[in-house]
Structures are given as structure tokens and as C-alpha cells.
C-alpha positions as CSV (number, residue, x, y, z in Angstrom):
1,M,73.4,12.6,-18.7
2,S,72.3,15.4,-16.4
3,P,74.7,16.6,-13.7
4,R,74.5,15.0,-10.3
5,Q,73.1,17.5,-7.8
6,I,75.4,17.9,-4.7
7,A,73.8,19.9,-1.9
8,V,76.0,20.8,1.1
9,L,74.0,21.6,4.2
10,I,75.4,24.3,6.6
11,F,74.0,26.2,9.6
12,P,75.3,28.9,11.9
13,D,78.7,28.1,13.5
14,F,79.4,25.3,11.0
15,Q,83.0,24.3,10.6
16,L,84.2,26.0,7.4
17,L,86.5,23.2,6.2
18,D,83.7,20.7,6.6
19,A,81.9,22.4,3.8
20,A,84.8,23.9,1.8
21,G,86.7,20.5,1.6
22,P,83.9,18.6,-0.1
23,L,82.9,21.6,-2.2
24,S,86.4,21.8,-3.5
25,A,86.7,18.1,-4.1
26,F,83.5,18.0,-6.2
27,E,84.4,21.2,-8.0
28,I,87.8,20.0,-9.0
29,A,86.3,16.6,-10.0
30,G,83.9,18.5,-12.2
31,R,86.8,20.1,-14.0
32,H,88.2,16.7,-14.9
33,S,84.7,15.5,-15.9
34,P,82.8,18.5,-17.2
35,G,79.1,18.4,-16.4
36,A,79.4,15.7,-13.8
37,Y,78.3,17.8,-10.9
38,E,76.1,20.8,-10.0
39,I,77.0,22.0,-6.5
40,S,75.0,24.1,-4.1
41,V,75.2,25.2,-0.5
42,V,71.9,25.2,1.4
43,A,70.7,26.3,4.8
44,A,67.5,26.7,6.8
45,E,67.8,30.5,6.3
46,S,69.2,31.5,3.0
47,G,71.8,34.2,2.6
48,L,75.2,34.6,4.4
49,V,75.7,31.9,7.0
50,R,78.5,32.6,9.5
51,S,81.0,29.7,10.2
52,S,82.7,29.1,13.6
53,C,85.8,31.0,12.4
54,G,83.8,34.1,11.4
55,A,84.0,33.6,7.6
56,A,80.6,33.2,5.9
57,M,79.2,31.3,3.0
58,H,76.2,32.2,0.9
59,A,73.5,29.6,1.1
60,H,70.4,28.9,-0.9
61,P,67.1,28.0,0.8
62,L,66.4,24.3,1.5
63,P,65.2,22.8,-1.7
64,D,62.0,20.8,-2.0
65,A,63.5,18.3,-4.4
66,A,66.1,15.9,-3.1
67,P,69.6,16.2,-4.6
68,D,71.6,13.2,-5.8
69,T,73.8,13.6,-2.8
70,L,73.3,15.5,0.5
71,V,76.4,16.3,2.5
72,V,75.9,17.6,6.0
73,A,78.7,19.7,7.4
74,G,79.8,19.6,11.1
75,G,80.9,22.1,13.7
76,D,79.8,23.6,17.0
77,G,76.5,24.6,15.4
78,T,75.4,21.0,15.3
79,R,74.3,21.1,18.9
80,P,71.6,23.7,18.4
81,A,70.8,22.4,14.9
82,I,69.7,19.0,16.3
83,L,67.1,20.9,18.4
84,E,65.4,22.3,15.2
85,P,62.5,19.9,14.3
86,A,62.0,21.6,10.9
87,L,65.6,21.1,9.9
88,L,65.6,17.5,11.1
89,D,62.3,16.8,9.2
90,W,63.9,18.3,6.0
91,T,67.0,16.2,6.4
92,R,65.1,13.0,7.0
93,R,62.8,13.7,4.0
94,T,65.7,14.7,1.7
95,A,67.8,11.8,2.7
96,R,65.0,9.4,1.8
97,G,64.8,10.9,-1.7
98,A,68.5,11.3,-2.3
99,R,70.7,8.5,-3.8
100,R,73.0,8.9,-0.9
101,T,73.6,11.0,2.2
102,A,76.9,11.9,3.8
103,S,78.2,13.8,6.9
104,V,81.5,15.3,7.8
105,C,82.7,15.4,11.4
106,S,79.9,16.2,13.8
107,G,77.5,16.5,11.0
108,A,76.7,12.9,12.0
109,Y,74.8,14.4,14.9
110,I,72.2,15.8,12.5
111,L,71.9,12.5,10.7
112,A,71.6,10.6,13.9
113,A,69.0,13.0,15.4
114,A,67.0,12.6,12.2
115,G,67.0,8.8,12.8
116,L,69.0,8.2,9.7
117,L,71.8,6.3,11.4
118,D,69.8,4.0,13.6
119,G,71.2,0.5,13.3
120,R,73.9,1.7,10.9
121,Q,77.7,1.8,11.2
122,A,78.9,5.4,11.4
123,T,81.8,7.6,12.6
124,T,82.4,11.1,13.7
125,H,85.2,13.2,15.1
126,W,87.2,11.3,17.7
127,S,86.6,13.9,20.4
128,R,82.8,13.5,20.1
129,T,82.6,9.7,20.4
130,I,81.6,9.4,24.1
131,D,79.0,12.1,23.8
132,F,77.7,10.7,20.5
133,Q,77.3,7.2,21.9
134,R,75.5,8.5,24.9
135,R,73.0,10.5,22.8
136,F,72.5,8.0,20.0
137,P,72.9,4.4,21.4
138,K,71.2,2.9,18.4
139,V,74.1,3.9,16.1
140,R,76.9,1.4,15.6
141,L,79.7,3.9,16.1
142,E,83.1,3.1,14.6
143,P,85.3,5.7,16.5
144,D,88.6,4.7,14.9
145,R,87.6,5.0,11.3
146,I,88.3,7.9,8.9
147,F,85.1,7.3,7.1
148,V,82.4,4.7,7.0
149,R,80.1,3.6,4.2
150,D,76.9,2.0,5.1
151,D,74.8,2.5,2.0
152,P,73.1,4.8,1.3
153,V,74.7,6.7,4.2
154,W,78.4,7.7,4.4
155,T,79.9,9.4,7.5
156,S,83.4,10.7,8.1
157,A,85.7,11.8,10.9
158,G,86.9,15.3,11.6
159,I,87.5,18.1,9.1
160,T,90.1,16.9,6.5
161,A,88.6,13.4,6.6
162,G,85.7,15.0,4.7
163,I,88.0,15.3,1.8
164,D,88.8,11.6,2.0
165,L,85.1,10.9,2.0
166,S,84.5,13.2,-0.9
167,L,87.2,11.6,-3.0
168,A,85.6,8.2,-2.3
169,L,82.3,9.6,-3.4
170,V,83.9,10.9,-6.6
171,A,85.5,7.5,-7.2
172,D,82.1,5.9,-6.8
173,D,80.6,8.2,-9.4
174,L,83.4,8.8,-11.9
175,G,86.0,6.1,-11.3
176,E,89.4,5.9,-9.7
177,A,91.2,7.9,-12.4
178,I,89.1,11.0,-11.8
179,A,89.3,10.6,-8.1
180,R,93.1,10.3,-8.3
181,A,93.4,13.3,-10.5
182,T,91.2,15.3,-8.1
183,A,93.3,14.2,-5.2
184,Q,96.5,15.3,-6.9
185,Q,95.0,18.7,-7.4
186,L,94.2,18.9,-3.7
187,V,97.6,17.5,-2.8
188,V,95.8,14.8,-0.7
189,P,96.5,11.4,-2.2
190,R,93.8,8.8,-2.0
191,R,96.4,6.2,-1.0
192,R,99.5,6.7,1.1
193,P,102.3,7.7,-1.3
194,G,105.2,5.9,0.3
195,G,107.7,8.3,1.8
196,Q,106.2,11.5,0.4
197,S,105.6,12.8,3.9
198,Q,104.4,16.3,2.8
199,F,100.9,14.8,3.0
200,S,98.9,14.5,6.2
201,A,100.4,11.7,8.3
202,L,97.3,11.6,10.5
203,V,95.0,10.8,7.6
204,E,97.5,8.5,5.9
205,M,98.0,6.3,9.0
206,G,94.3,5.4,9.3
207,G,95.2,2.5,7.1
208,Q,93.3,1.1,4.3
209,S,90.2,0.7,6.5
210,G,90.9,3.6,8.8
211,R,91.3,1.1,11.6
212,F,94.2,2.9,13.3
213,G,93.1,6.5,12.8
214,A,92.4,7.0,16.5
215,L,95.8,5.5,17.4
216,S,97.6,7.8,15.0
217,H,96.0,10.8,16.6
218,W,97.0,9.6,20.1
219,I,100.6,9.2,18.9
220,R,100.7,12.8,17.7
221,E,99.5,13.9,21.1
222,N,102.1,11.9,22.9
223,L,105.3,12.2,20.7
224,T,107.6,12.5,23.7
225,E,106.6,9.1,25.0
226,P,108.8,6.1,24.1
227,L,106.1,4.8,21.7
228,S,107.4,1.3,21.6
229,V,105.4,-1.5,20.0
230,E,104.4,-2.7,23.4
231,Q,103.0,0.7,24.4
232,L,101.2,1.2,21.1
233,A,99.7,-2.3,21.3
234,G,98.4,-1.6,24.7
235,Q,96.8,1.6,23.5
236,A,95.2,-0.3,20.7
237,G,94.0,-3.1,23.0
238,M,96.0,-5.8,21.2
239,S,99.0,-8.1,21.9
240,P,102.3,-6.7,20.6
241,R,102.6,-9.5,18.0
242,N,99.1,-9.2,16.6
243,F,99.3,-5.4,16.6
244,A,102.6,-5.2,14.7
245,R,101.3,-7.5,12.0
246,A,97.9,-5.8,11.7
247,F,99.4,-2.4,11.7
248,A,101.9,-3.2,9.0
249,R,99.2,-4.8,6.9
250,E,96.8,-1.9,7.3
251,V,99.2,1.1,7.2
252,G,101.9,-0.3,4.9
253,M,104.8,0.5,7.3
254,T,106.1,-0.8,10.6
255,P,104.9,0.9,13.8
256,A,108.5,2.3,14.3
257,K,108.5,3.8,10.9
258,A,105.1,5.3,11.4
259,V,106.1,6.9,14.6
260,E,109.2,8.4,12.9
261,H,106.9,9.6,10.1
262,L,104.6,11.4,12.6
263,R,107.6,12.9,14.4
264,V,109.1,14.4,11.3
265,E,105.8,15.8,10.2
266,A,105.4,17.5,13.6
267,A,109.0,18.6,13.6
268,R,108.8,20.0,10.1
269,E,106.1,22.5,11.0
270,Q,108.1,23.8,13.9
271,V,111.4,23.9,12.0
272,E,109.8,25.9,9.1
273,A,108.4,28.2,11.7
274,G,111.9,29.0,12.9
275,E,112.1,27.1,16.1
276,P,115.6,26.0,17.3
277,V,116.4,22.5,15.9
278,D,117.6,21.2,19.3
279,R,114.4,22.3,21.0
280,V,112.2,20.8,18.3
281,A,114.1,17.5,18.5
282,M,113.2,17.3,22.2
283,R,109.6,18.4,21.7
284,V,108.7,15.7,19.2
285,G,110.5,12.8,20.9
286,F,113.7,12.5,18.8
287,G,115.8,13.5,21.9
288,E,118.8,14.8,20.0
289,A,119.2,16.9,16.9
290,E,121.4,14.4,15.0
291,R,118.8,11.7,15.3
292,M,116.2,14.1,13.9
293,R,118.5,15.2,11.1
294,R,118.9,11.6,9.9
295,A,115.1,11.1,10.0
296,F,114.6,14.3,8.0
297,V,117.1,13.1,5.3
298,R,115.2,9.8,5.1
299,A,111.8,11.5,4.8
300,F,112.5,14.6,2.8
301,G,116.0,14.0,1.3
302,Q,117.4,17.0,3.1
303,P,118.2,18.1,6.7
304,P,116.0,20.5,8.8
305,Q,118.1,23.6,8.1
306,A,117.5,23.1,4.3
307,L,113.8,22.9,4.8
308,R,113.9,26.0,6.9
309,R,115.8,28.0,4.3
310,A,113.3,26.8,1.6
311,A,110.4,27.9,3.8
312,R,111.9,31.3,4.3
313,A,112.6,31.7,0.6
314,G,108.9,31.0,-0.1
315,S,109.7,27.7,-1.8
316,P,106.8,25.2,-2.0
């Protein structure tokens, strides 16, 4: 069987992780299943293409033949990109010839501008939802989903969600075992690994369907709030009782446990950076250091000071 051709479309001011994440996922999957994929980066103008952070990727010219899978990166450059008729024509033609087409983050703008999302369910970065809905009213946007599959088109939310999407594509091609092995290499489990909170809490808490992805982001932005079940239910537009049941079913933990999970993730970053423990406890909503210490022991098996020492020593 010949390798599946994976083409990642980039453009000036693309988001580097939107391309690098999927590229890494397919590359690592190919190590576990040699010959499964042949990966390329393509752009309207071949050569070095500068990302929004300044780093550049080398791109091949847009191919005439459609790949098996087209992945469109996102980033600030999507706004000028959707004004380029030749790029949209190529995307439209290529998507029709490809087995499937996918976008990461605001790459959905390019698919939508090409008419490929009309009448379909799709998602994009949460911060773009209002603008996206205004520009593309024919798209059935699902703003609280990590990724959406509406065959043959797949779309994902911001940046690291592109890795979740890519792992799902790998699973679709090569099976769960290869996808799981790939995820382990990336240290991004395909399914929430219980209390192993070294992994991205924001992505984990999207739930099995990604239903609560937007809420988990809101929690992270409002950690000093009480974050009671009633407050979270109101934010989700649900009754407290229905919310608590649905959340536990989707996410695999109670709302209170999830809030603690997000707080310790936020606190860990600051503690490892050397911030005073008392100050961190206030910043992330624990209120007092002892309460945060107990949460750290539950999550990581050790108190904040131990994680700080490990970080300073260069321990993983």
C-alpha cells in the first residue's frame, strides 16, 4: 500500500504550532507504522514562509494532484489569505479531490471562504467565534468543541487542539493502538489519564465530545471566582442539577474536582517559575497556601516546594 499523502497548507503569518503539531503527530505515527504517511508543507509561494512568531518553514509549491489529506493551518495570516482568489480556488479544488480536509484553529476561515463548510458543522478558536459566525452564517459553528468531524471535513479549535485532531485522524487511518502510541510520544494522551495532571487540563476538560471546552477556558480565565456549581451552570446555560450530571458524564470528574485540577495546573506553572507559594495560592483561587498544598499532594503526590526543587534541578 502506498503512503497516504498529507499536505499541510501554510501562508505568511501562520501560527507555527498549527502546522508543527499535526506534522509531528503524523511524523511520529509514521515511525510506529513505517510507510504510512508521506508529509509535505505547501504554500502559494514556495520557499521559506515566515510564521507569526518569526520562525519560518520551508514550503513546496501548491501541487496539482490532491493529497489524501489536506490540513490547513491557522493564524493571523488567515485574514489576508481569504482574500486571495487563487488560493481559495486551489483549496476548493484540492479538497474535492482529497479523501478528507482538515483545519486547525482559524484555518477554518480558509475552508469557509472556499465554501467547503457551508451547511456543515465546524469549529474554530473560541476567540474567533463571533467574527466567524458573522462572516460565514451558512456554517453550523460549534464554538465549544475541541474538534468536529463532518465527513469529509474535520475542523479543530485553537493550536494544541490541532494535535487532538491529528491523533483522531491517525486513529481513523491506523487504529487506536498507533494513535495511543503516538500520543504517548507527544505526552498528549488521547483520553484523560485520571489524575495525571501534567497534561493539558484545558484540552482534557473538553470532555469526550468537547462539549465543555469553552467553559474550561472560561474557568482558567476566572480562577479567583468562587466557581461554584451554580456559577458554572449559569455560565454553561444549564440548571445546576443537569449541569453537574452532564459535566461528570462528559469529563469524568465532578465540577469541583475539575476546578481544583485547573487551579493546580495554573499554580504549578507559577510555582516552578519561582513565585512565592502564598501569592500563587491567592492568584489561582485557593486562598491559602495550606489548601493549595493539599491539592498539590492529591494531584502530583508532593507539595509545591518539592515540584519547585525538581524544576530547578532540571528534573522532568
